[in-house]
N, C-alpha and C positions, 0 to 999 in steps of 0.2 A: 835365762832366755828370753823373758820377757823386759830385761833391762836392754839386752841386744836389739830387739824389735823397735823399743824405743828410740834408742840412738839412731837407727836407721832412719826412722821416720824424722828424727828432728836434723839430720843430714839432709835427707830429701827437702824439707822444708827449708833450708838455708842454701842449696842449689836453685829451689825455684824462686827465693829472694834474690838471687843473682842473676836470674833470668832475664835482667833488664837489658842486660849487653845482647841479648838476641831478640826480646820481644819489644824494646825500647821503653822509655820513663812511663812506669805504671804506677811507681811509688811501692812495690812490693817490698821493696827494703826497708821501709820505716818501720819502726819500733810497733808501731800500734798495730801493723799487720802480722809482722814477724812473731812480737810476744803472742798474739792472740792465737795464731797456729801452734806457737809450742804450747800455751794451754789447752788447747783442744787437745794434743796428743799427750799431754800428762794429765789430763782429765779433768781439768779444772778452767774451765773457758773464761769464767767471770774473774777469776785473780789473773789469768794472762793478759785479758783487757784493760786491768787496772795497773797492771806492771808495765803494760805498752803505754799506756798513758803516761806514765811516772818516767818511763824512760824517754819518751818522744819528748818530753821537756827537757830532757838533760842532753839530748843529741839534737835538738831543734835546729840548730846550727852545724849540721854536719853534711856539708855540701861540698864538693871540689870546686874551689873558687881561685883562680889562677895558679900557683904553685901550693896552694895549700890543698894537702891529701888528708881529710878527716879518718879518725879512725873506723875499724872494721865494724859499723855496727851491726849487721845483720848477725854473726855470729855471738857477737858482746849480748845482744838482746836475747836470742834464742836459748844461749847456755844460760845466763841470767836467771831468765825467766824460770828455764828447766830446774836448775839447781835449788832456787828458792821455794819452789813448789815441792819438790820432791824432799825437801828437810823439813818442809810445813815453815819456813821463814816470813815474812813480811817483804815489802816491795824494798825497802832498805838494804836488804842482802841483795837481790836481784840488781839493786842501782852499784852496790858495793864491789859485786862481780864482774857485773857488766862493761863497765869503762875499761878496769884495765884487762880483763880480755880482749876488747876490742881494740886496745892499743896494741896488745902482744901481738896479736892475728894481723894487724895490717904490717909488721915486719915478715912475717909469712908472705903476706898479699905481693909485697915489694919486690921478695927476692924469688917470686913466681914470676913477676913481671920482668926482672932483670935476666933471668938463667932460662925462663921455659919459652915466655911468649915470643922474645926474638926470633927463636927459630922458624916459628909458623910465619911470622913477617916475613922473613928474608926469602921463605919457599912461597910466598905469596906472590911478593916481587918479580920471582923467577917465572913464574906461572902468568903475570902480567905482561912480561917480556915477551913470552909463546903465545898470548891472547888465549891462554886458557881460563875461560871464565868460571868453568865448573871447579878447578882447581883453586882458584883464589875463594871461591864460595865453601871449600871443605877446608881450607885452611882456617879461614875466621870459625868455622864451627868448632873446628878441630883445639884450635888455639885458646878461645873462650873457655871451652869445656875442659881442657887440661891445664889450661893454667890458672883458671877462676874457678869454675863451680866443685869439679873434683877435688881440689886441695882444701877449700873450704867445708865441703861435706865430710870430708875424712877429717879433720880437723874436731868440727863437731862431735862428731861421732866418737872418736878417740876420747876428746875430753870428755864427754859424758859418761863413757865407759871407766874411766879411770877413778872419776868423783870429784867433785867440788876440792879437799882436803888437798890432792895431790896440785891440782891447778892453782891453790892458792900458795903451795909451798913453792912452786914454781916461780910464783910471782916475787915470794918473799924473799927467794935467792938471789935476783936481781939485786948488783949493787946499788946502795943509794944515791952515788953520784949520778949514776946513769938513769936511774928515774928523776933526779933534779934536771938533768941536762934534757930529756924530752920532754916535759914539762915546761922548760924556758922554750923549747923549739916549736912546741905546741902552741905556745903564746905568741909566737913570733911569725909562723907560718901564715896565719891567717891574716896577719897585718901586711905582710909580705904581698900575698896576693891581691889583697884589696889594692896595694898599690900600683901593681901590674896593671890591673883593671883600670882605675882610675888614670893612669899615664896615657890609654887608649881613650877613654870616654870623655874625661875632664876637658873642657874648653872655655872662650871666653864667656858663651853663652850659655852654660849652664853651671860655671864654677859657683857663683852666688846661692845656688841650691845646697851645693857641698858643705861652705861655709856659713850657711843657715844651719844645717842639720848637725853641724860640728858644735855651733855655739849653743844651741838648744840642749846639747847631750852633755857638754863641759860647764858651762857657766850656769844654764838654769836647771842642771842635775835631773832635766827629762829621762825618764827611760827609754830604751830603745823601742818598744812598743809606742809609747807618746811620740817618738818623732816619725816612726811609721805612719803613726794615725794625721799626724800635723803634714807630712808630705803628700799621704793619699787625700786630703781635702785640699791642699793647695795645687796640685795636678789635676783636681775636679775642676776648682775654679777656673784654673788656667783655661782648662780645654774646653769647660761649658762657655766661658765668656769670649772664648776665639770662634766657637761653633755659632755661638750668638750673633756675632758681628757677620761672619759669611751668610748666615740665613738672611739678616737683614739689610746687609750692605748692597751697594751698586751691582747690577747684574751684567754691567758693560766689561768687554773684557779689556777695557784698556788700561793700560799699566800707568798712563801717564796724569800727575795730580789735576783732580776738576778745578776748574774755577768757579770762583761763587760770582753773584751778581755784579758784585762790583769789580771784577777782575782781579782779584784776588786768589789765594789758594783756599779751598772749603776743610778747614783741618778737621770738620767730623767725619771726612772718609779716610783721614791718614791713619796709618799706624804707626808708633814709636816705639 
């Protein structure tokens, strides 16, 4: 009975973390939050925080970017932490279980998006044509709950009840070529997502910054964190310089170049 109650609490924690679809981006889905909740439920908050920090590093880039859909980090973090604490294992076990569970649950989540969510979307379209705003809101709430929150909650509760050995056996039963294909696809999708964003964002004015970051990472072997620090410093320098020029520049609104005393252009007031 105690195990059943723990499974229900873990399911509720997973459903709460998926509440971003209702409450907006609140970072409830990040492992640092979900693992802490799982640790609280399992009676070891300190270990939950430690595992959350470890899984946060593993899932630090798990954001939907373009066509790239990251693993379902909520269920992976909660179940990985719960199984590791229940068996008295270390954070390595939480990481070893969390990542494949997150990838497996992503398949189920995508199936719900394909077969469950469209029904509510079409019903919402019908209500929109009728001008029924309450019907649209109802479909939004029901669609999010039945296609995201409830399935994830059921998966987390059921997975905890059947135990980690069964989950591991299910993962081991997946053919090796499928796992290899998923690994290749996981590596390609983020690049494809970034390419879609760059197609919209990169132009002649900012392409040089992309090339600069690429050169730092590839030729100078600067880590991603270092590239980010370089980019932040460069952005602060450029924006600070522009602000300083605006504060100390001429106050007139005349867009024509100002003339120096000798009749030429005053190049100190020009921007290039």
